[in-house]
Structures are given as structure tokens and as C-alpha cells.
mmCIF file of the C-alpha atoms, coordinates in Angstrom:
data_MODEL
# 
_entry.id   MODEL 
# 
loop_
_atom_site.group_PDB 
_atom_site.id 
_atom_site.type_symbol 
_atom_site.label_atom_id 
_atom_site.label_alt_id 
_atom_site.label_comp_id 
_atom_site.label_asym_id 
_atom_site.label_entity_id 
_atom_site.label_seq_id 
_atom_site.pdbx_PDB_ins_code 
_atom_site.Cartn_x 
_atom_site.Cartn_y 
_atom_site.Cartn_z 
_atom_site.occupancy 
_atom_site.B_iso_or_equiv 
_atom_site.pdbx_formal_charge 
_atom_site.auth_seq_id 
_atom_site.auth_comp_id 
_atom_site.auth_asym_id 
_atom_site.auth_atom_id 
_atom_site.pdbx_PDB_model_num 
ATOM 1   C CA . MET A 1 1   ? 180.313 240.897 84.566  1.00 0.00 ? 1   MET A CA 1 
ATOM 2   C CA . LEU A 1 2   ? 176.066 242.239 86.628  1.00 0.00 ? 2   LEU A CA 1 
ATOM 3   C CA . LYS A 1 3   ? 175.384 237.816 87.030  1.00 0.00 ? 3   LYS A CA 1 
ATOM 4   C CA . ALA A 1 4   ? 178.482 238.200 89.668  1.00 0.00 ? 4   ALA A CA 1 
ATOM 5   C CA . LEU A 1 5   ? 177.838 241.424 91.244  1.00 0.00 ? 5   LEU A CA 1 
ATOM 6   C CA . SER A 1 6   ? 174.231 240.294 91.371  1.00 0.00 ? 6   SER A CA 1 
ATOM 7   C CA . THR A 1 7   ? 174.801 236.589 93.056  1.00 0.00 ? 7   THR A CA 1 
ATOM 8   C CA . PRO A 1 8   ? 174.821 236.418 96.908  1.00 0.00 ? 8   PRO A CA 1 
ATOM 9   C CA . THR A 1 9   ? 178.044 236.584 98.298  1.00 0.00 ? 9   THR A CA 1 
ATOM 10  C CA . PRO A 1 10  ? 179.950 236.707 101.775 1.00 0.00 ? 10  PRO A CA 1 
ATOM 11  C CA . TRP A 1 11  ? 180.980 240.396 99.843  1.00 0.00 ? 11  TRP A CA 1 
ATOM 12  C CA . ASN A 1 12  ? 177.193 241.487 99.438  1.00 0.00 ? 12  ASN A CA 1 
ATOM 13  C CA . ARG A 1 13  ? 176.319 239.837 102.273 1.00 0.00 ? 13  ARG A CA 1 
ATOM 14  C CA . PHE A 1 14  ? 174.948 237.027 100.639 1.00 0.00 ? 14  PHE A CA 1 
ATOM 15  C CA . ARG A 1 15  ? 172.184 239.515 99.164  1.00 0.00 ? 15  ARG A CA 1 
ATOM 16  C CA . HIS A 1 16  ? 170.675 239.275 96.299  1.00 0.00 ? 16  HIS A CA 1 
ATOM 17  C CA . PRO A 1 17  ? 170.809 243.066 95.048  1.00 0.00 ? 17  PRO A CA 1 
ATOM 18  C CA . ARG A 1 18  ? 168.319 244.245 92.829  1.00 0.00 ? 18  ARG A CA 1 
ATOM 19  C CA . VAL A 1 19  ? 169.340 244.562 89.099  1.00 0.00 ? 19  VAL A CA 1 
ATOM 20  C CA . SER A 1 20  ? 167.085 247.173 86.653  1.00 0.00 ? 20  SER A CA 1 
ATOM 21  C CA . ILE A 1 21  ? 167.249 247.344 82.933  1.00 0.00 ? 21  ILE A CA 1 
ATOM 22  C CA . LEU A 1 22  ? 166.366 251.016 82.213  1.00 0.00 ? 22  LEU A CA 1 
ATOM 23  C CA . THR A 1 23  ? 165.508 250.640 78.478  1.00 0.00 ? 23  THR A CA 1 
ATOM 24  C CA . ASP A 1 24  ? 163.268 252.131 75.571  1.00 0.00 ? 24  ASP A CA 1 
ATOM 25  C CA . TYR A 1 25  ? 159.842 251.608 74.552  1.00 0.00 ? 25  TYR A CA 1 
ATOM 26  C CA . ASP A 1 26  ? 160.076 249.713 71.677  1.00 0.00 ? 26  ASP A CA 1 
ATOM 27  C CA . PRO A 1 27  ? 160.852 245.958 70.443  1.00 0.00 ? 27  PRO A CA 1 
ATOM 28  C CA . ASP A 1 28  ? 165.092 245.746 70.780  1.00 0.00 ? 28  ASP A CA 1 
ATOM 29  C CA . GLY A 1 29  ? 164.020 247.440 74.856  1.00 0.00 ? 29  GLY A CA 1 
ATOM 30  C CA . ILE A 1 30  ? 162.130 244.210 75.607  1.00 0.00 ? 30  ILE A CA 1 
ATOM 31  C CA . GLY A 1 31  ? 164.429 242.062 73.754  1.00 0.00 ? 31  GLY A CA 1 
ATOM 32  C CA . ILE A 1 32  ? 167.706 243.808 75.303  1.00 0.00 ? 32  ILE A CA 1 
ATOM 33  C CA . ALA A 1 33  ? 165.427 243.433 78.827  1.00 0.00 ? 33  ALA A CA 1 
ATOM 34  C CA . ASN A 1 34  ? 164.842 240.128 77.856  1.00 0.00 ? 34  ASN A CA 1 
ATOM 35  C CA . MET A 1 35  ? 168.678 238.704 76.513  1.00 0.00 ? 35  MET A CA 1 
ATOM 36  C CA . PHE A 1 36  ? 169.560 239.990 80.001  1.00 0.00 ? 36  PHE A CA 1 
ATOM 37  C CA . GLN A 1 37  ? 166.811 238.240 82.291  1.00 0.00 ? 37  GLN A CA 1 
ATOM 38  C CA . TYR A 1 38  ? 167.453 235.095 80.196  1.00 0.00 ? 38  TYR A CA 1 
ATOM 39  C CA . GLY A 1 39  ? 170.112 234.973 78.245  1.00 0.00 ? 39  GLY A CA 1 
ATOM 40  C CA . SER A 1 40  ? 170.962 234.860 74.211  1.00 0.00 ? 40  SER A CA 1 
ATOM 41  C CA . LEU A 1 41  ? 169.159 232.983 72.130  1.00 0.00 ? 41  LEU A CA 1 
ATOM 42  C CA . LYS A 1 42  ? 172.706 232.998 69.639  1.00 0.00 ? 42  LYS A CA 1 
ATOM 43  C CA . SER A 1 43  ? 174.829 232.028 72.183  1.00 0.00 ? 43  SER A CA 1 
ATOM 44  C CA . SER A 1 44  ? 174.188 228.484 74.794  1.00 0.00 ? 44  SER A CA 1 
ATOM 45  C CA . GLU A 1 45  ? 176.313 230.060 77.458  1.00 0.00 ? 45  GLU A CA 1 
ATOM 46  C CA . SER A 1 46  ? 174.536 233.715 77.747  1.00 0.00 ? 46  SER A CA 1 
ATOM 47  C CA . ILE A 1 47  ? 172.418 230.922 80.210  1.00 0.00 ? 47  ILE A CA 1 
ATOM 48  C CA . ASN A 1 48  ? 174.692 230.905 82.380  1.00 0.00 ? 48  ASN A CA 1 
ATOM 49  C CA . ALA A 1 49  ? 175.378 234.694 82.590  1.00 0.00 ? 49  ALA A CA 1 
ATOM 50  C CA . ALA A 1 50  ? 171.281 235.584 82.830  1.00 0.00 ? 50  ALA A CA 1 
ATOM 51  C CA . ILE A 1 51  ? 169.690 237.121 85.668  1.00 0.00 ? 51  ILE A CA 1 
ATOM 52  C CA . PRO A 1 52  ? 166.169 235.906 85.840  1.00 0.00 ? 52  PRO A CA 1 
ATOM 53  C CA . THR A 1 53  ? 165.906 238.329 89.293  1.00 0.00 ? 53  THR A CA 1 
ATOM 54  C CA . ALA A 1 54  ? 166.329 241.861 86.604  1.00 0.00 ? 54  ALA A CA 1 
ATOM 55  C CA . ARG A 1 55  ? 163.366 243.796 85.687  1.00 0.00 ? 55  ARG A CA 1 
ATOM 56  C CA . ARG A 1 56  ? 162.932 246.000 83.124  1.00 0.00 ? 56  ARG A CA 1 
ATOM 57  C CA . LEU A 1 57  ? 162.292 249.347 84.144  1.00 0.00 ? 57  LEU A CA 1 
ATOM 58  C CA . GLY A 1 58  ? 162.345 251.088 80.757  1.00 0.00 ? 58  GLY A CA 1 
ATOM 59  C CA . LEU A 1 59  ? 158.865 253.184 80.003  1.00 0.00 ? 59  LEU A CA 1 
ATOM 60  C CA . ASP A 1 60  ? 155.837 250.594 79.981  1.00 0.00 ? 60  ASP A CA 1 
ATOM 61  C CA . ARG A 1 61  ? 152.032 251.730 78.304  1.00 0.00 ? 61  ARG A CA 1 
ATOM 62  C CA . GLU A 1 62  ? 151.507 253.151 81.314  1.00 0.00 ? 62  GLU A CA 1 
ATOM 63  C CA . HIS A 1 63  ? 153.213 256.205 80.104  1.00 0.00 ? 63  HIS A CA 1 
ATOM 64  C CA . ILE A 1 64  ? 152.759 256.607 76.603  1.00 0.00 ? 64  ILE A CA 1 
ATOM 65  C CA . LYS A 1 65  ? 149.004 256.550 77.469  1.00 0.00 ? 65  LYS A CA 1 
ATOM 66  C CA . GLU A 1 66  ? 150.098 259.863 79.987  1.00 0.00 ? 66  GLU A CA 1 
ATOM 67  C CA . THR A 1 67  ? 152.369 260.976 76.461  1.00 0.00 ? 67  THR A CA 1 
ATOM 68  C CA . SER A 1 68  ? 149.190 260.660 74.930  1.00 0.00 ? 68  SER A CA 1 
ATOM 69  C CA . ASN A 1 69  ? 147.084 262.820 77.639  1.00 0.00 ? 69  ASN A CA 1 
ATOM 70  C CA . ASN A 1 70  ? 149.448 265.012 78.339  1.00 0.00 ? 70  ASN A CA 1 
ATOM 71  C CA . GLY A 1 71  ? 149.347 266.275 74.342  1.00 0.00 ? 71  GLY A CA 1 
ATOM 72  C CA . ASN A 1 72  ? 153.564 265.182 73.635  1.00 0.00 ? 72  ASN A CA 1 
ATOM 73  C CA . VAL A 1 73  ? 152.163 262.454 71.026  1.00 0.00 ? 73  VAL A CA 1 
ATOM 74  C CA . GLN A 1 74  ? 155.161 264.370 69.213  1.00 0.00 ? 74  GLN A CA 1 
ATOM 75  C CA . LYS A 1 75  ? 157.848 262.625 70.854  1.00 0.00 ? 75  LYS A CA 1 
ATOM 76  C CA . VAL A 1 76  ? 156.186 258.784 70.171  1.00 0.00 ? 76  VAL A CA 1 
ATOM 77  C CA . LEU A 1 77  ? 157.314 257.260 67.034  1.00 0.00 ? 77  LEU A CA 1 
ATOM 78  C CA . PRO A 1 78  ? 156.208 255.399 64.442  1.00 0.00 ? 78  PRO A CA 1 
ATOM 79  C CA . LEU A 1 79  ? 157.161 251.160 64.810  1.00 0.00 ? 79  LEU A CA 1 
ATOM 80  C CA . THR A 1 80  ? 159.424 250.195 61.267  1.00 0.00 ? 80  THR A CA 1 
ATOM 81  C CA . ALA A 1 81  ? 159.016 247.683 58.983  1.00 0.00 ? 81  ALA A CA 1 
ATOM 82  C CA . ARG A 1 82  ? 162.023 246.067 61.302  1.00 0.00 ? 82  ARG A CA 1 
ATOM 83  C CA . ASP A 1 83  ? 160.265 246.939 64.919  1.00 0.00 ? 83  ASP A CA 1 
ATOM 84  C CA . ARG A 1 84  ? 157.522 244.901 63.569  1.00 0.00 ? 84  ARG A CA 1 
ATOM 85  C CA . ARG A 1 85  ? 158.906 241.967 62.220  1.00 0.00 ? 85  ARG A CA 1 
ATOM 86  C CA . ARG A 1 86  ? 161.600 242.023 65.299  1.00 0.00 ? 86  ARG A CA 1 
ATOM 87  C CA . ALA A 1 87  ? 157.670 242.374 67.877  1.00 0.00 ? 87  ALA A CA 1 
ATOM 88  C CA . ILE A 1 88  ? 156.244 239.285 65.967  1.00 0.00 ? 88  ILE A CA 1 
ATOM 89  C CA . GLY A 1 89  ? 159.798 237.410 66.253  1.00 0.00 ? 89  GLY A CA 1 
ATOM 90  C CA . ILE A 1 90  ? 159.983 237.916 70.201  1.00 0.00 ? 90  ILE A CA 1 
ATOM 91  C CA . LEU A 1 91  ? 155.726 237.049 70.646  1.00 0.00 ? 91  LEU A CA 1 
ATOM 92  C CA . ASN A 1 92  ? 156.942 234.291 68.721  1.00 0.00 ? 92  ASN A CA 1 
ATOM 93  C CA . ARG A 1 93  ? 159.625 232.590 70.937  1.00 0.00 ? 93  ARG A CA 1 
ATOM 94  C CA . ASN A 1 94  ? 159.622 234.937 73.975  1.00 0.00 ? 94  ASN A CA 1 
ATOM 95  C CA . LYS A 1 95  ? 158.073 232.191 75.784  1.00 0.00 ? 95  LYS A CA 1 
ATOM 96  C CA . ASP A 1 96  ? 158.108 231.013 79.643  1.00 0.00 ? 96  ASP A CA 1 
ATOM 97  C CA . GLN A 1 97  ? 158.165 227.021 80.791  1.00 0.00 ? 97  GLN A CA 1 
ATOM 98  C CA . THR A 1 98  ? 154.158 226.979 81.059  1.00 0.00 ? 98  THR A CA 1 
ATOM 99  C CA . GLY A 1 99  ? 154.480 228.054 76.897  1.00 0.00 ? 99  GLY A CA 1 
ATOM 100 C CA . ASN A 1 100 ? 153.090 231.348 77.313  1.00 0.00 ? 100 ASN A CA 1 
ATOM 101 C CA . THR A 1 101 ? 154.402 234.319 76.103  1.00 0.00 ? 101 THR A CA 1 
ATOM 102 C CA . ARG A 1 102 ? 155.393 236.411 79.149  1.00 0.00 ? 102 ARG A CA 1 
ATOM 103 C CA . LEU A 1 103 ? 152.424 238.923 80.175  1.00 0.00 ? 103 LEU A CA 1 
ATOM 104 C CA . ASN A 1 104 ? 154.204 242.539 80.487  1.00 0.00 ? 104 ASN A CA 1 
ATOM 105 C CA . ASP A 1 105 ? 156.274 241.710 77.520  1.00 0.00 ? 105 ASP A CA 1 
ATOM 106 C CA . ARG A 1 106 ? 153.091 240.565 75.676  1.00 0.00 ? 106 ARG A CA 1 
ATOM 107 C CA . LEU A 1 107 ? 150.920 243.344 76.729  1.00 0.00 ? 107 LEU A CA 1 
ATOM 108 C CA . ASP A 1 108 ? 153.630 245.942 75.524  1.00 0.00 ? 108 ASP A CA 1 
ATOM 109 C CA . LEU A 1 109 ? 154.411 244.733 72.627  1.00 0.00 ? 109 LEU A CA 1 
ATOM 110 C CA . GLN A 1 110 ? 150.381 243.762 71.432  1.00 0.00 ? 110 GLN A CA 1 
ATOM 111 C CA . VAL A 1 111 ? 150.255 247.450 72.419  1.00 0.00 ? 111 VAL A CA 1 
ATOM 112 C CA . MET A 1 112 ? 153.170 248.977 70.036  1.00 0.00 ? 112 MET A CA 1 
ATOM 113 C CA . LEU A 1 113 ? 152.139 246.537 67.198  1.00 0.00 ? 113 LEU A CA 1 
ATOM 114 C CA . MET A 1 114 ? 148.235 247.629 67.914  1.00 0.00 ? 114 MET A CA 1 
ATOM 115 C CA . LEU A 1 115 ? 149.199 251.901 67.700  1.00 0.00 ? 115 LEU A CA 1 
ATOM 116 C CA . ASN A 1 116 ? 151.796 251.208 65.701  1.00 0.00 ? 116 ASN A CA 1 
ATOM 117 C CA . ILE A 1 117 ? 154.434 252.671 68.402  1.00 0.00 ? 117 ILE A CA 1 
ATOM 118 C CA . LYS A 1 118 ? 157.095 253.323 70.040  1.00 0.00 ? 118 LYS A CA 1 
ATOM 119 C CA . ALA A 1 119 ? 159.256 255.837 71.921  1.00 0.00 ? 119 ALA A CA 1 
ATOM 120 C CA . GLU A 1 120 ? 162.623 256.596 73.704  1.00 0.00 ? 120 GLU A CA 1 
ATOM 121 C CA . ILE A 1 121 ? 163.040 256.939 77.216  1.00 0.00 ? 121 ILE A CA 1 
ATOM 122 C CA . GLN A 1 122 ? 163.964 260.483 75.937  1.00 0.00 ? 122 GLN A CA 1 
ATOM 123 C CA . ILE A 1 123 ? 159.919 261.771 76.245  1.00 0.00 ? 123 ILE A CA 1 
ATOM 124 C CA . LEU A 1 124 ? 160.418 261.138 80.091  1.00 0.00 ? 124 LEU A CA 1 
ATOM 125 C CA . ASP A 1 125 ? 162.304 264.899 79.696  1.00 0.00 ? 125 ASP A CA 1 
ATOM 126 C CA . ASP A 1 126 ? 159.574 266.959 79.253  1.00 0.00 ? 126 ASP A CA 1 
ATOM 127 C CA . SER A 1 127 ? 158.124 265.782 82.001  1.00 0.00 ? 127 SER A CA 1 
ATOM 128 C CA . PRO A 1 128 ? 159.619 267.036 85.322  1.00 0.00 ? 128 PRO A CA 1 
ATOM 129 C CA . ASN A 1 129 ? 159.497 264.279 87.444  1.00 0.00 ? 129 ASN A CA 1 
ATOM 130 C CA . ASP A 1 130 ? 158.928 260.901 85.510  1.00 0.00 ? 130 ASP A CA 1 
ATOM 131 C CA . LEU A 1 131 ? 162.729 259.711 85.312  1.00 0.00 ? 131 LEU A CA 1 
ATOM 132 C CA . GLU A 1 132 ? 162.200 260.587 88.752  1.00 0.00 ? 132 GLU A CA 1 
ATOM 133 C CA . SER A 1 133 ? 159.987 258.885 89.899  1.00 0.00 ? 133 SER A CA 1 
ATOM 134 C CA . LEU A 1 134 ? 160.449 255.634 87.757  1.00 0.00 ? 134 LEU A CA 1 
ATOM 135 C CA . LEU A 1 135 ? 164.489 255.529 89.157  1.00 0.00 ? 135 LEU A CA 1 
ATOM 136 C CA . GLU A 1 136 ? 162.974 256.290 93.087  1.00 0.00 ? 136 GLU A CA 1 
ATOM 137 C CA . SER A 1 137 ? 160.580 252.882 92.005  1.00 0.00 ? 137 SER A CA 1 
ATOM 138 C CA . LEU A 1 138 ? 163.085 251.136 92.870  1.00 0.00 ? 138 LEU A CA 1 
# 
């Protein structure tokens, strides 16, 4: 359905409506965003439903740094063994046409693995303008 909505048609005056994917800062969030952007590895039909112009809008390295500087470190969670396996799996197979892992995903996953952290989008609840500014950045 998102593919149909994001495809230029006479109904949307042949524009490319923007698709943003709001995710947590964890390996599953990056995996979900990648599934929408590039299709699922499990279904060969999903490549036709991929939306390469979609972008991940959720938390990133900068939000984690700001959270740590503001003393809200308790909102950051440790990675589970499953999270670590998932992150390594994405790093191993999440390649672009040149064979390199997509840069932002790679950096986010490496930070998660090195610092052993993840965060849910609710971390922005305590920061009055963060969620609003994140959505306004569309």
C-alpha cells in the first residue's frame, strides 16, 4: 500500500510523496526501515513493494549523545544477545550496489554494538521539543 501511495500518479499530480519511517534506535528499528526501503529478504515479491526513497526518521546517534549529556542515561537500554545478533546480521547482509553497508545504518549499528545500547522512541517524551522538532524536520 505504501508503494502505491508513494508512486507518482495522476491522483497525486505525478509527485513523489515523501515516506518517512519512525523507528526506535535499535537493530529491529533499522531492520524494519530497511525492509520498507529495500524489500524483505524472505519474500522475492517484496522487492516490488520496496520504497527506495523512504527514509528512516527515528532516533539516531545524535539523540543518544544529547540524552547522555542531559543526564537521561537511564532511558537508554542495554542490547540483548538477540539485539547483538540482529545488528551483526544486518551489518553482514545490508549492502548497497558497491558491496558496502549503507553508511548511516552502519554507523548507527556500530555505535549500538560498541556502546551496548539501544533506545526506544519514548525517550523523547521527557524532552518537550524533541519529538516535535523531529517531525518538523520532514
